[in-house]
N, C-alpha and C positions, 0 to 999 in steps of 0.2 A: 845827610845823617840818616841811618835806617829808622824805620818806624818803630821798631821794638825798643829803640833807645829814647823814645818820647812817650813815657807812660801816660802823661796827662793827655796829650793829644790822641793817643791810642784809645783811651777810655771814651773820650768825647766822640771820636769817630765811630766806635762800636755802638754807642748809644744812638747816634744819629742814624746809622744803618738799620738798627733794630726798629727805630721809629718809622722809617720809610718802608721797611718790609711789612710791618703791621698794617700800615696804611694801604699798601699794595694788596695784601691778602683780604682786607676788608672790602676792597674794591671788587676783587674777583669773586668773593663769597656772597656778594649781594644777591638775594633771591630775585630771579627774573620772573617775568609774567608766566613763563611756561611752568615753573615750579608751583606758583600759586594756582594756576589752572588745574594742574594734576592733583593738588591737594583738594580742590573743590570737587573735581570729578570723583575722587576717592570717597568723599563724604556723600556725594549723590549716589554712587553705586551702592554704598552701604545702606542708604535709605531705601533704595529700590529693592535690594535683596531682602531686607526685613519687612518690606511692605506686603501685607497680605492681599492676594488677588481676589477677584470676585469668586464667590462659591461655585458658580457654574463652570468656570474654566478648568478647575482642577489642576492649576499650574502654579501653585505656590512654590517659591524658590527656597524658603526657609522652613516653613511649617510642614509637618508630615502630611502626605496626601494618600488617597486610596490607590492612585496610580503613580508609579515612579516617574520622576523627571530626570532625564538623563544628564542635562546640563547643569544640574543644581550644584554639584561639587565645584565645578569650574567657576560658577557665578560667585560662590563664596570666596574663591581665591582672588578674584579680580580686584576688589578694593584693597586687599592686603598687598597685592603686587604694585599698585599705584603708590601707596604710602611708602613701601620699601624703596621704590625708585627715587622718590624725593629725598629720603634720608641718605641713600647711597650717594646721590649727587652732592649733597652737602659734605659728606665725609671725604670725598675725593677732590675737594675744591683746590687743594694745594698742588695737585699733580694733574697737569692739563691733559696729558695723553691718556692717563687712566680715567679721567673724568669723561673724556670723549668716548672711550670704550664702554663705560658704565651706561652712558646715555643710549648708545647704539644697541647694546644687548638688552637694555631695559625696554626700549621701543619694540624690539622683536618679541620679548617675553609678553608684553601687554597684548600685542597682536595675536600671539599664539593662544593665550588664555581666552581672549574674546572669541577667536575662531572656534576654539574647543567648546565654549559655551553655546555658540550659535549652532555648531554642528550637532551637538547633543540634543538641542531642542528641535532642530529640523528633522533629524533622523527619526525621532519617535512619532512624528507625523500628526500630532493633535492640533486641530485648528485653534483651540483655546490658548495654546502657548504662543501663537502668533499675534493674538490680540490682548494678551494680559499686560497691564501697565507695568508690572514688575519686570517682565521679560523685555519689553520694549525699552524701558528706562535703563536696565542693566546693559543691554547691548549698545545703546547709544553712548553711555558713559565709557564703555570699553572702546568703541570705535573712535570717539573723540580723544580719549587718552592715548591710543596708539598713534593717532595723527599728530598730537602735540609732542609726544615723545620722539617721533621720527623727525619732526621739525627741529626740535631741540638738539638732536644728535647731528643733524646735517648743517645747522646754522649756528656755529660757535662764534660768539662775539669776541673779537680781538681786544686785548687790553692795550691801550695806546702807550707807546714808550714814554718814559719820563724825560728823556732828553730831546731837545728840539731837533738836533742834528747829530751827525756822526762826530765822534771825538777824534781829534788829531792824534797822530802817533806820538807816544810819550818819548821823552828823551832818555838817555842812559842814566840821568840823575834820579835819585830816589823820588817817589811820588809823595806829594803832600796829601793832606786829608781830603781836599776837594777833588783832586784828580782820582784818588782811590775810590771814593764813593761813586763818582760818575762812571768809572769803569765797571764796577760791580752791578749797578742798576742796569747799565746798557747790556751786559751779558745776560742777565736774567730776562730782560725784555726780549732780547734777540732769540733766545733758545726756547723758553717755556711758553711764550705766547704764540708761537707759530705752530699750527697743527696741520696735519696732512688731511686734505679734503678730497673725497671721492667726487667724480663728476656726477651731475644729476642724471644723465641718461643711464649710467651704470647702476645708480641706486634704484631708479625706477624699473629697469630691466630685472634686477635682482629681486625686488619686491614682487613684481608680476610673476616671475618664475616660481618663487616660493609659494605664492597664493595658488598658482596653477597646480602645484603638487598637492596642496591641501584640498583643492576642488575634486580630486579623484576619490576622496572618501565621502563626498557629499552624494545625495541621491541623484543618479543619472536617469533613472527610469522609475516611474511609479505605476503600480497596478491598482486601479480603483475597483475594489471588490464590492459585492452586495452590502457588506457590513458598512463600508465607507459611504454608501449612498443612502443608508438607512437613517433613522432619527438620531442614533447615537454615533453617526459617522464622524462628527467633529472631534469626539474624544477617542474613538477607536483608531482613527488614522488609516493610512493606506499602506500597501506593501511596497517597500522601497528597495532599490538595488543600486549598489555602488558600481563604479566603473569596473572594479576588479571582479564583480559578480556577474559580468556579462561575458559569457564564454566566447561568443563570436567576435568580441572586440579585445581579446586578451593580447594579441600581438601588437595591435595599434596602441594599446595602453602602455606597453613596455617602451615603444618608441617615443611616446609623449613624455614619459618620465625621464627617459635618457636625454631627450632634447632639453627638457626643463632643467635637469641637473647640470647639463653642460652650460646653459645660459647662466644659471645661478653661480656656478664656479667661476666663470669668466667675469661676472660682475663683481664678485668678492675680490678677485685677483687684480682687477684693473687699477686700484690706487697704488699698488706696490709694483706691478709690472706693466709697462706701457704696451708691451706686445699683446697683453690680454685683451686690449681694446679691439684688436684686429680679429679676435675670435668671437667677441661678444656680439658684434653686429650680424655676422652670418648665422650665429646660433639663435639669436632672437628672431630673425626672419624665418629660419627653418622651423623653429618651434611654432611661430604664429601661423605659417601656412599649413603645417601638419595638423594643428588643432582645428583651425577654421575649416579647411577643406574636408578633414576627416569627419567633423561633426555634421557639416552640411550634406555629406555623402551617405552617412549611415545612421547615427543615433537619433536624429530627428524624424526619421521615417518609421512610423509605427502603424500597426493595423488600425482600421477604423473602430471606434467604440460602438457598443451596442446601444439600442434605443434607450435603455434605462441608465446609461452613463457608465456601465461597466466596461473596462478596457484599460489600455495603457496610455500614459501621457508622459511628456518629457519632464524630467526632474530639474531642480534648481541647479544641480551641478553642471548640466549641459550649458545653461545660459551663463553661468559664472566662467566656465572654461572658454566659452566662445568669446565673451568680452575680453578676457585676459589674452587670449590668442590674437584677437584683432589689435589690441593695444601693443603687444610685442611686435606684431608685423609692421604697424605704422611707425613705432619707435625705431625699429631697425632700418626701415627705408629712409626715414627723415635724417637719421644720423649718418647715412651712407651717401647722401647727395653730394657732399663736397669732398669726396675721397678720390683717390687716384683710380684710373680706369681698371687696373687689375684688381684692386680691392672691391670695386663695384661689381666686377665680373664674378668674384667669389660669392658675393651676396646673392647675385642672380642665380648662380648654380645651386646655392643652398636653398633658396626659395623654390626652385624647380624640383629639387629632391623632396622638399616638404610637400609640394603639391602631389607629386607622384605617390609618395607614401600615404598621403591622406586619401587618395582616390582608391588605392588597391589594398591597403592594410586592413581597414575595418570592413565589416560586413553589416548590412542592415539587420540581418538576423542569421541564425544558424541555418545550415542547409536543411531543407525539408526532405524527409524520408520519402523516396520515390522508388517503389519496388518495380521489378519487371513483371508486368501483368500480361499473361497469356491465357486465353480462354481455356478453361478446364484444367489449368495447372495451378496447384496450390502455391501461395506466396504469403509472406508475413504481412498482415494488414497494418500493424504498427511495429515500430522498432523498440520493442520492450527489452529492457535490461534489468534482470532481477525483479520482474514484475512491475517496473516503473517505466512510464512513458515520459520522455523529455521533449517538449515541443520546441519550436524554432527560437523562442525567446527564453529558453532555459527553465520554463515552468515544469516541475516534475509532478506527475500524477501517478500515484500508486494504485494498482488494482485493489479495490476495496473489498472484494468478496472471494470466497474460496473457489467459486466457479468464475473464471475470467469473463465469460459471456454475460453473467449477471451484472457486470459493471459497464457493459457496452450496449447501447440501444440506438435505434433510429426513430424518426418520427413515425407514428402509427398510421398516418394517413398517406404515406408514400412520398411526401414532399422531401426535398433534400435537407439533411441535417444529421449530425452525429453527436452523440452525447456520451459522456464518460462519468462514472461515479467513482471518485477517488477517495481513498482513505486518508483523512487528515488528522487522525487521533485514534486513541484506543477505543473511544466510544463516539466518534464523530466522523462524518464524511461530507464531501462537497460535490455537488453536481457541476460538471464543466461542460460548456458548449465548445465543441472542437470543430474548427473550420479553417481551411487553408493552412493547416499545420500549426494552429495556435489554439491553446486551451484557455478559455476564459471562465472564471468561476461564476456560478449563478446563485445557487441556494446552499446554505450550510445546514446540515442535518445532524441532529443529536438522536442517536438510536440505541444506545446501550452497547452491550458486548456483541450482539448479533447484528451485522450490517444488513441493510435492506437489499433487495434485488430490484434492479431497474427494469421496468417493463417497456417504457418508451415515453415519448412526449407528444402531446396533441392539444390543440386549442390553448397554447401557452400555459399548459399545466403538465406536470410530471406525474406519471403513474408508477407506483412501485409497490412491492410487497414488503411490509415491515414485520419484524418479529420472525416467528416460525421456528424457534428452537424447541427442543423436546419439552413438552409440558408447559410451554409458555404461550401466550396469545399471539395471534397474527392478524393482520389487517391489510386489505387492499386500500391504498390511500391515493388521493389526488391532491398534489401540492402545487400551488401557483408559482410560476417562475419569478414573479415580481416580489416574492416573499424573501426577506433577508435571511431568516433562519427558521427552522421548524423543529419541534419536539416530537419525535416518533417513538419514544420509549415504551408506550403502552403500559405504563406502570400505575396509572391512576384512572379512575372512572368518574364520570359525571353522575349527578343524582339520578338521571334517567337510565343508568346502567351502561351507557355508551362510553367508549374509551376517550380519555382527554387527549386532545392534540392541539397544536397551535391554531388559534383562530384563522380561518381561511382555508385550512386543510379539511378535505372531505373524506369521511370513512365510507368506502363503497361496500365493503363486506368484511366480515371478521370471523374468527374461529379460534380454536385452541389445538395445539400440537405442532408437530414438525411439518411445515408447509414448504413446498417447492413449486417452481413454475418453469414452463418452457414455452417459447414462442414458436408458432407454426407458420408454414408457408402460406396458409390460407388466411393470414391476418387474424389469427385467434391465439389465445394463450391457454395452455393446459395447466391447470392448478390442481394440486393434490395435497392432502393433509394426512395421509397414512391410512385412511378408511374410505375416502371418497375422492373421485376425480371429476373436475368440472372443466368444460371447454367453453370459453367465453369469447365471442367475437370482439375485436378491438373497439368497434363502434358501439358496443353495448356496455362498456366500462364507464358507467355513469351513476350518479346518485339515484337511489331507488331501485337498483338492480337486485334480483333475488337469486341466490346461488342455486336454489332448487330447480330453477328453469334451465340450468346448464349442466346438469349431471349427465355423464356419459358412461356407458358400460358396453364396450364392443364385444366382450367375451370374458370367459372365466379368468380371474386373476387381475382384470383391469382396475376394479375399484381400489383407489388409493395408490395405484402404480402409474408409471409414465405412460402417456398416450400421445402419439403424434399423428396428425392427419394432413393430407394434402388437398389441394383444390379439386382434384379429380375423384375424391372419395376414398382413396387408399388410406387405410388405418393400420398402424402398428402399435403394439402395446407390450409391456412386460407382463408375463403371466406368473412368474415366480422369481426366486433369486437368480436362477440360471436360464429361465425360459423367455423366449421372445417369439411372438406370433404376428402375422400380418394377414389382413383381409382386404382383398381388392374388389372393386365393384363387380357384381355378378359372379364372384368366385366363392370358394370355401376357405375357411380359416386354415392357414398353413403354419405349422410349427417350424421355427427356424433354428433355434439354439436349445441346448440343454439335453440333447438326445444322442449326440455323437460320443463314441468311446474316447477315452483320454489318449492324448498323443497324436491326434489326427491333424494334419497340416491344413492350411487354408486351401480350399478347393472351390470349384465352380458351383457345387451344391452346398449352400450355406449350412443345411442341416447335417451334412456329413463332415463338418469342420468343428474342431474343438476350440470354441471361442468363448471368452468371458466378455460379453458386450457391456461396456461402460456407458455408452451413449449411442443414441440412434435418432434419426429424423427422416421424415418423408418430404421430398422436395416438390417443386412445382409440377413435375411431370410424373409423379408416382414412384420415383426411384427411392429406395430405402438405403440411407447411409448408415454405416456401422463403424464404431470406433472403440478402441480398447488398447490392450497391450500389444495386439497384433497390428499389422499394417492396415491402415484405414481402407475399407472396401465399400462397394455399393452394389445393391441387388436391384437389377433393372426389372421392368415389368415382365420380361420373358423368363424370370426365375434364375438367371445366371448371376453368380457373384463375380464381380470384377474388382481388380485392385487399382486403387487410386495412385497415379504416378507421384513420384517424389517421396521424400522421407517424412511421412505423416503418422508415425506410430505414437503410442502413448497419448492418444486423444481421450480426453475426459468428458467432453461435452460437445454437442453438435447442434447447430441451428440452421434450418433451411429458411431462406428469406423469400418474400414474395417476388423479388426481381429475378429469381432463378439461381441466385448464388447460394453458396453454402459456407458457413463459418464454423471453424473447428477451434476448440479451446484445449490447450495442452500445457503441460508443465515439464518440458525437457530440462533435466538437470536442476530442478527445483524452482526455475523461474517461469512465470506465466508467459504464454505466447498465444496470439490470436492469428489463426491462419484462415485465409479466405480463398475460395475457388470461384472465380467469376464464370458465369454461364455453365454452372455445374450441371444443371438439369439437362441442358442440351448436349453437353459433352459426355455424360455418363455412359451412354451406349457405345461410345467409341473406345472406352478403356479396355485394355486386354483382359480376357477372361482368365480366371484362376485355373490351375490344372484340374484335371478330372480326378475325383476322389478314388483312393485305392479300394480294393475289394474289402479289406477289413473295416474301412470306415464308411463304406457306402450305406446310407440309410434311406435311399430313395424307394426301395421296395421292402416295406415292413413285413414281418412274418405274421401268419394267421394263427390264432389260438384255437383251443378245443372247447372253450366255454363262451357262451353268449352272455353279455352283460348289457344292462340298461344304465346309462349315465344321466344323472340329474344334478343340476346345480341347486344346492340347498339355500334356503333363506339363512340369514345371519344367525348363527348359533347363539343361544342365550348364554350369558356368563353367570355361573353359579356364585352365590355369596362366598367370600373367602373363608378359608379354614386355617387353623393354626398348624404348627408343625406335626401334631399328632392326629390331625384330621377332624378335630372338633370345631364346630362353628363358634363364632363369638369374636372376641378381640383378636385380630390376626394381622400379620404384615405379609402382603402378597408380593411375589416377585413379578417380573415382566413376562414370564412364560406361562402358556396355557396348554391344556391337553384335552382332546375330545374324549368325552365319556357320556354315560347315561345318567340323567337325573332321577329322582325317586319316581317320577311318572313315566319313565322309560323313554324320554325324549333326549335327543342328542344335544348336549350342552358343552360349554367350555369350562373346565375346572382350572382356576388360577392356582398355580403351584405356590406353596409358601416360600418366602424368601430364604428360609433355612434349608430348603430341599436341595440336595446335592445332585441327585440323578433320579430320573423318573421314567416310567414306561407303562403303556396300556396293557391290560391283562387279556385282551381279545374278547372279553365278555361285557364290556361297558364299564369296567372299573379301571383304576389306575393305582400303581405302586410308586412310592418314592422313598428315598433314604435320607436320614438326617444324621450328620456326623455328630459325634459326642466324644468328649475327652475320656469318658469312662467306657461306655459300650454303645456302638452304633445302633440306630433304631431304623426299622423298616415299617412303613405304614401302607396298609392296603385299604383304599377307599372304594366302597361299592354302594352306589346310589345313596350317598350322604351318610353311610355307615362305615366307620373306620375300625380296623383291627391293627394292633401294634405288635410287632415282633422285635424282640430285643436280642442282639447278638450276645451270647454268653461270654465271648472272649473280648478282652479289651482291645481297643484300636491300637494298631502298631504305629510306630513313628513314621510319618510321611505317608500314611494310608490315604489312598484316593478313592474316588467313587464316581467317575465321570460317565461310565457306561453302565447301562442297565437294560434288561429285557425281562418280560413277564409272560406268563401263560396261566390264566386261572389263578390258583392259589400258590403258584410257584414264581420265584423271582431269582435272578442271577445278577450280581453286580461285580464289576472289576474293581478290586481294591488295591491292586498293585500291578507291577509289570508282569507278573506271572501267577497271580493269586486271585481267586474268585470266591465270593460268598454265595452259597446256595441256600435260599429260604424255601422250605417245603411245608406241606400241610402239618398242622398240629405244632406249630412253633419250632419246627425243625430248622436248625441253622448249622451249616458246616462249611468248611473251607476246602477248595479244590485247587491244587496247583496245576497249571497248564503252561508249558513252555512255548514262547512265541510272542510276537508283537501284534496286539489286537488293533484292527483298523476301526475307525470311528463309524458308528451306525451299522455295525456288522456283528452284533451279538443277538442270538436267537435262543429263547427258552422254549424247549419242546415240552408238550404235556407229559411225555414219558419220563421226564426228569433229566434227559440228556440235553446238551446244549450244542448249538452250532455257532461257529464264529469264523471270521476271516482272519487268519494269521499270516501276515506277509501277503502273498499273492494267492493263497489257497483257501478254499472253504472247507473247514474241518468240523466233523461231528465228534464230540467228546461225551462218552458215557458217564454215568454217575460214579463209576469206579475209576475214572481217569483214563480209560483207553480212548485213543483218537483214531478216526478214520477219515482219510481225504475223500472229499466228495467231488470237487471240480477245481479248475484253475491251476495256476503255477507259472503263468507268463505275465510279466508286468504290462506288456503291450499286446494283450490277447484280444481275441475276437469278442464281440458282445455276447451277453448271456443268451439272447434269443436266436443266435446263429445256429443253424443245424448242419452247416457244411463241414465243420471241423470237429474233431473230438473235444470232449469237455476239458481235457488237459491243456488245450490251446486257447481256452476262453478266459476272459478276465473275470475276476470276482468283484469288480466295481459295481456299486449300486446300493440300494437300500434293502436290508434283509430283515425279515420279520416272520412271525408265526402265522401261517395262513389259516383260513377257516377250517381246513381239514386237519390241522395239527402238524403239518409238515413245514419244512423251511421253504419260504417263498422269497423271491427276489424281484426287484423292480429296477430296470436299467434306464429309466427315463421315458421309455415308450412301450415296453412289454412287461407282462407279469409272467414269471417262470416259477416252476415248482421242482424242487429237487426230490426225486423219488428214491434215491439211493446213490451209492458211489458210481459215478459215470453216467447216471440217468437223469436227464433234465427234460422237462416237458414245458412247452410254451402254452400257458393257460389262456392268455388273451393279449391282443395287440391293439393298435389304433383302430383297426377295422371293427373291433368288438367294443369300442367306446372307452378304452383306457386313456385317461388324461396324460398329456405329455409334460415332462419336466416338472413334476410336482415336487414340492418342498418336503412333504411328509406323507406317509401312508399309515392309516390306523384301521385295524380290523375290529369290528364289533359284530359278533355273531357270524353270519354268512356274508355280510356286506363289508365293502372296503370304502374308506373315506380318504380322498386325496385332497390335500390342502395346497391351493395355488393362490399365493398372496393372502387376501382376506376372504377369498371364496373357498367353499368346500364342495367338492363334487362327490356325490354318492354313487358308487358302482355296485349294483345289486344284480345277482344272477337271474337270467330269464328262465323261468321254469316251464 
């Protein structure tokens, strides 16, 4: 009879089945020791997270700290993850397969959270975090929780079947209640209590491969810098690099990740695919050999550290990866022992491939830059890219100064050593010791917006020039190399008036203004501050030195300008903005630049070449090296200019070294480069000589003049008190420009132009004119021996009116106020405007006493009468002959030079070496030349009475006629 026809027995059977099902679920839901342990670990992790650490560690996990803790967020997630795993296991108790997956993924989640916490704490590098009880307890709870969860996931307790044995096959007759209940329970026990288990080797291999992938983000290399060795090093930490940040190991890192991913995939697929086990063993062996051999071949080999502990050391990631690689290797070999010969052969081949890749894929460091060095041939000293040097271990050092040679120095006593000053912030730099292609940081410097210039290293101390910007203080400092950091800002002073610097730093000398320095081949430095130049031997740079003992003045223009000397006594110096002179032992001063006409190519005679010299230096044998926009050249002691081979144009700075080499600093394409020439002093005479100068450019034979003069270098001219815009003394704001004039006592002095002055000019009698723009009417002021007269323009200023050019003669003044309009100021407050067509050249406006004006329009010198009539005097060719040339007509001469009103009231010109007078159209007379004492390459010429004053740098040379 069917069961549905027995309602009473049906209800009884259903009730009995329900009772047995509840009893079965109660059995499988019973909390095991793993769940209790996870709950306890969750409570412990919560306690450790909330536990405040010691105040000195700065590694609280919950409370706010002055320094961030990278692993704090993950530490807060850890107890939540443990509790969530226990609840998820309880909720999935009825479904055995789902429960198995929950436990497996839960174990992985706990491991990942713990690893993230540990990684965050390790990467930040503070020693306090490794000793904090809160951190240690949290990590221990996480590790134990991951281990318990993994055991829980791999060891599932089977529920024993309710029937003692198998049930016999039922007959075709309907089942009774006992048979129905027995069949139901047997089916449940047979299906739901059997779970798929992965083999232990596969689980272990998968876990090791996953941890190997995680180890790549751990520190593989640590750089212990001076801050880490200092008193606060435990909290500051060290500089760490992950595997992916090592450029020389990038290829090997890709192979490691690929092998680990293959091993992990095979381990995951092993429970479902029996064939995956054949892939797992070779993959594990290949991964293990690749990691072990690669680490032993490359990452563990680091350069030796310095005596103070600064240098590289192996990071924790290397040791973790090495241990995991060895584990995978052993596991793969052990599980392959009882396999068929061909399977064992595959494992051997995989291990061999791993060994080969481990030996050749990684490199101990990046390739060191090794240039082709040939004596006398320029080569790049460093492989700079965009002004940055990258050493063999990936350390980037940026050139920290505008002059690349100010960031590069050697030991001052000649012992081996190379030092780099790298910019590490907007107001900070670091000194690096560079040896064997490795840059190691030594001292961190805080210097403000102006970076210091590195002089060199001696006696375990660094010498440098700090400050030196316009209007700011500067100081020569001696900084010990064992100092962690130094403050060089020079913004505060001690009660005794000295500048405050970090204790241990010595101030050797100090001053105010724009200071620059240059190292010489005779082991001295040339220091200049705009008004004075000092030459200090390197062994005299010590505490107690006096700058006054080292003042040098080889000739006019040298004070405050660049000076370079060689061991043989050869001295070169900059005389003016364009002038350069050289003095050799037993010889006379020779002017090299600033006197050739425009457009003259590089020639064997340097004085006959149009060159704007940006840098120069005298080497070990007296050769003078010149650099600028032109190809780098060298003037040998025989006076011949020779071209340096190779592409060495655009040189901005030059340094001649005591070993006979020469170093050039350039910025091709915007990136700094340092070029070195070994044995440069010996090789210079072998360089090819430049071509012979053309007849137009030849300045080797100067012209003689008609007037004899006596040249005298004057004492420093006194600076008069400032005056306001209308020439009255009192409260006034002065500009940066000055003009030579006579004071009330008839002495030559410098008058500081008011900041409001737009254009100014001397009047030839000891006075000075200047103009002041105004929205209503422009004003002209005539200052004579502290007495000022103001002349106002009766006409209003036009829109866009300029006034950059001016010339004066006595009580007359002319100013250019537009492209073709000039204001003429005459005696008795006369002011009128004169239109003149043509483009006026700078410094080429002359006011004649007669009221006429002379000016250079285009390429011609033109005289314009008061009524506007113009007469051509000379010129007309852009590349004409010099003014002092008498071989060609005046129409073929150039009008380049300084033009002014001479002592006789006529238009005079100065072409850098000669004084000429224009007597009329087509008539030019050479008044004086170098033989008559005319200074060469002067910046400005001022006439006061019958005397002429030439300004060369900070010096003034007075030229008075011999009567």
